[in-house]
GUDOBA-148846 format. One record per residue (C-alpha): x, y, z. Coordinates in steps of 0.25 Angstrom, whole numbers, m for minus. Example, Ala and Ser with C-alpha at 12.3 -4.5 7.8 and 13.67 -1.06 7.14 Angstrom:
<atoms>
49|m18|31;
55|m4|29;
</atoms>
This chain:
<atoms>
466|201|431;
472|201|417;
461|210|411;
468|221|419;
476|231|412;
485|241|418;
490|255|413;
503|259|419;
505|274|417;
520|276|419;
528|289|423;
539|283|415;
542|270|407;
547|258|415;
562|258|418;
564|246|428;
579|247|426;
579|262|430;
571|264|442;
563|257|453;
550|263|448;
553|256|434;
555|243|441;
542|245|450;
534|248|437;
539|235|430;
535|227|443;
521|232|442;
520|230|427;
524|215|429;
515|213|441;
503|218|432;
508|209|420;
509|197|429;
494|199|432;
491|199|417;
488|214|417;
489|222|404;
498|233|406;
500|246|398;
511|256|403;
510|270|398;
519|282|401;
520|297|396;
535|296|399;
546|294|388;
552|280|388;
567|279|391;
576|268|386;
576|262|400;
561|259|400;
558|245|400;
549|238|389;
536|236|395;
530|231|382;
539|219|383;
531|215|396;
518|216|388;
515|230|393;
509|241|384;
518|254|384;
510|267|380;
516|281|380;
505|291|385;
505|306|386;
503|315|398;
491|325|397;
485|319|385;
471|313|383;
477|302|374;
479|295|388;
464|295|390;
461|287|377;
473|278|380;
468|274|394;
454|273|390;
457|263|379;
467|255|388;
457|255|399;
466|249|410;
461|243|423;
473|248|431;
481|261|428;
494|262|436;
501|275|437;
516|275|439;
519|286|448;
509|297|452;
512|307|441;
506|297|431;
493|296|440;
493|312|440;
494|312|425;
485|301|421;
477|297|433;
465|306|430;
465|301|415;
465|286|420;
453|289|430;
445|296|419;
447|286|408;
449|273|416;
441|275|429;
441|260|432;
456|258|431;
463|257|444;
473|268|446;
486|263|452;
498|272|456;
511|266|457;
518|277|465;
532|271|463;
536|278|475;
530|291|482;
536|302|474;
533|313|484;
540|305|495;
553|305|487;
552|319|482;
549|325|496;
560|317|502;
569|323|491;
565|337|494;
567|335|509;
581|329|507;
585|341|499;
580|351|509;
587|343|520;
574|340|527;
569|328|535;
559|319|527;
545|322|533;
531|317|529;
526|331|531;
535|335|518;
527|324|511;
514|329|515;
517|343|510;
522|337|496;
515|341|484;
521|328|477;
514|320|488;
501|326|486;
502|323|471;
507|309|473;
497|306|484;
485|312|476;
489|302|465;
489|290|475;
475|294|479;
470|295|465;
474|281|462;
467|268|466;
480|262|471;
494|267|473;
506|258|473;
516|262|485;
529|256|484;
535|257|498;
529|254|512;
535|268|516;
527|275|506;
514|267|509;
515|271|524;
518|286|520;
505|286|511;
496|280|521;
501|287|534;
506|300|529;
497|303|518;
485|295|523;
483|288|509;
472|277|510;
479|264|510;
469|258|500;
475|266|488;
489|262|492;
496|249|488;
510|246|493;
517|239|482;
532|239|483;
541|233|471;
537|220|466;
549|211|467;
553|196|465;
557|189|477;
571|186|479;
573|171|479;
585|162|482;
588|160|468;
590|175|466;
598|176|478;
608|166|473;
610|174|461;
615|186|469;
629|189|469;
636|187|482;
642|198|492;
656|195|486;
651|196|472;
646|210|473;
653|223|473;
650|238|475;
638|246|480;
627|251|470;
617|261|469;
606|260|458;
595|270|455;
588|278|444;
594|292|444;
581|299|439;
577|296|454;
582|307|463;
584|299|475;
594|290|467;
603|302|463;
603|307|478;
606|293|483;
619|292|474;
623|306|478;
622|302|492;
629|289|490;
641|297|483;
641|309|493;
638|302|506;
640|287|506;
650|282|496;
663|288|501;
661|281|515;
658|268|508;
670|269|499;
679|272|511;
677|258|517;
675|251|503;
685|259|494;
684|249|482;
669|248|482;
660|255|472;
646|260|471;
639|259|458;
628|269|455;
618|264|444;
605|270|439;
598|275|427;
598|290|423;
611|294|431;
613|309|429;
626|317|430;
624|319|445;
625|304|446;
636|301|435;
646|311|441;
646|303|454;
654|292|447;
667|291|454;
676|278|451;
686|282|461;
676|283|472;
669|270|467;
656|278|464;
652|272|451;
640|277|443;
636|266|434;
623|271|428;
611|264|423;
611|249|426;
604|240|415;
602|229|425;
601|236|439;
600|222|446;
613|217|440;
621|229|446;
614|228|459;
617|213|460;
632|215|459;
632|226|469;
635|223|484;
627|234|490;
616|244|485;
617|259|491;
605|268|491;
607|280|499;
593|286|496;
589|299|503;
575|301|497;
566|293|489;
553|284|490;
547|271|486;
555|258|485;
570|259|480;
571|249|469;
586|250|470;
585|243|484;
575|232|480;
584|229|469;
596|228|478;
588|218|486;
584|210|474;
599|210|470;
604|205|484;
611|218|485;
610|225|499;
608|240|500;
611|252|509;
600|262|508;
593|273|516;
580|274|524;
574|280|511;
580|269|502;
574|258|510;
561|265|514;
548|257|512;
556|245|506;
559|235|517;
548|236|527;
554|229|540;
564|220|533;
579|222|534;
585|230|523;
595|224|513;
606|232|519;
606|245|526;
596|257|527;
605|269|531;
602|284|529;
615|289|536;
626|290|525;
638|285|534;
630|273|539;
625|271|525;
640|270|520;
643|261|532;
632|251|529;
635|251|515;
649|246|518;
644|236|528;
635|230|518;
645|230|507;
656|223|516;
648|213|525;
643|201|518;
635|196|529;
627|209|530;
626|210|515;
619|196|514;
610|199|525;
606|212|518;
604|204|505;
594|195|513;
586|207|518;
584|212|504;
578|198|500;
569|199|511;
564|213|507;
562|209|493;
555|196|496;
546|202|507;
542|216|502;
543|216|487;
538|202|483;
531|204|470;
523|191|470;
516|195|483;
515|210|480;
510|209|466;
498|200|469;
494|209|480;
495|221|471;
486|215|460;
476|211|470;
475|225|476;
473|231|461;
462|220|460;
455|224|473;
455|239|469;
449|236|455;
438|228|461;
434|239|471;
439|251|463;
426|260|466;
427|258|480;
442|259|481;
441|273|474;
429|277|482;
437|275|495;
449|283|489;
441|296|490;
453|305|490;
458|298|478;
445|300|470;
445|315|475;
459|317|470;
455|309|457;
443|319|455;
452|331|457;
463|327|449;
454|323|438;
449|337|437;
463|344|439;
472|335|431;
463|332|420;
461|347|417;
476|350|418;
479|338|409;
469|342|399;
474|356|399;
488|351|396;
483|342|385;
476|354|379;
488|363|380;
497|352|374;
487|350|362;
</atoms>
């Protein structure tokens, strides 16, 4: 398959140390490289100093412009066999140009997580409403994102919860959906032996990118609803808050006397998680798979999170700690996990099981590449059966194309 070439169109440049989305993209890139694919990563975004160097992996990096015909020449010359859109906004912008200039390239959407699910939950939380699927069905964001899923030949869905939602609530045809969680190395005995023991570890930790609203909300919840209760029982213990792009709202929560310590960006996230005894993640809204929680498992660090935090992440396996959405119980469980070594070790084992059974990259990677091959070999038939997709592609081509050409003329 080494004659295959992949064009990845990224919403942002890859920052694996800043966000789970960045780690996810790097996992996909490495999977394609392992198969001998030639990769070009293109993005209209500005590069930050936290962006990783993809060229050091042998990936071509190209800056592209929105609403500009220069992309048509670029993709015609590149002529990739696969085009992967990183988030639906990129498919909206460039999908019609890909379809027009490279009709035989298979179009893959990496959803990262379902944006409309996270946004709707946030809106309902702010209004004090219970989460309902009816609210999702009324959402304009859902219409946009699902239209994008339908237009693609294959959409990568990161959590089992989102997979069920798309199939059962939105009735999306399973043939164009592909469940692909994080691609992670198995945790072997050698790795476990390197972990610090219960005694060698100290303090609680929260880690997350603060551009991401659920993380800001989770830290505020931790400070206002949970931490005082934990501190009453464990007066010497601290919680360390790490994450890229901390804003003033987060920085001003720093309080040494209360043991609530804002640490800022961690160059090596795994190092700080490995030293902590328990990860706390009181997430009240969100979607997808939480990188901070798989990372906790990889570091042998048990966690306490909410139903939303653990959603679609562990199937029927036991959690590596506790899942608790009631704040006073959340605080109790955090103390219990922090002080009970036997419970802590059992929780650590649960984390190993989850990573090794659900996120095994050797198994998942092979199945993913096989699925791509199968779609490529039967592309005409695959698209014929996706009638709604071709209908939307036709409509979008008309509408988006003329809108974009109008903007192009206006900008000239």
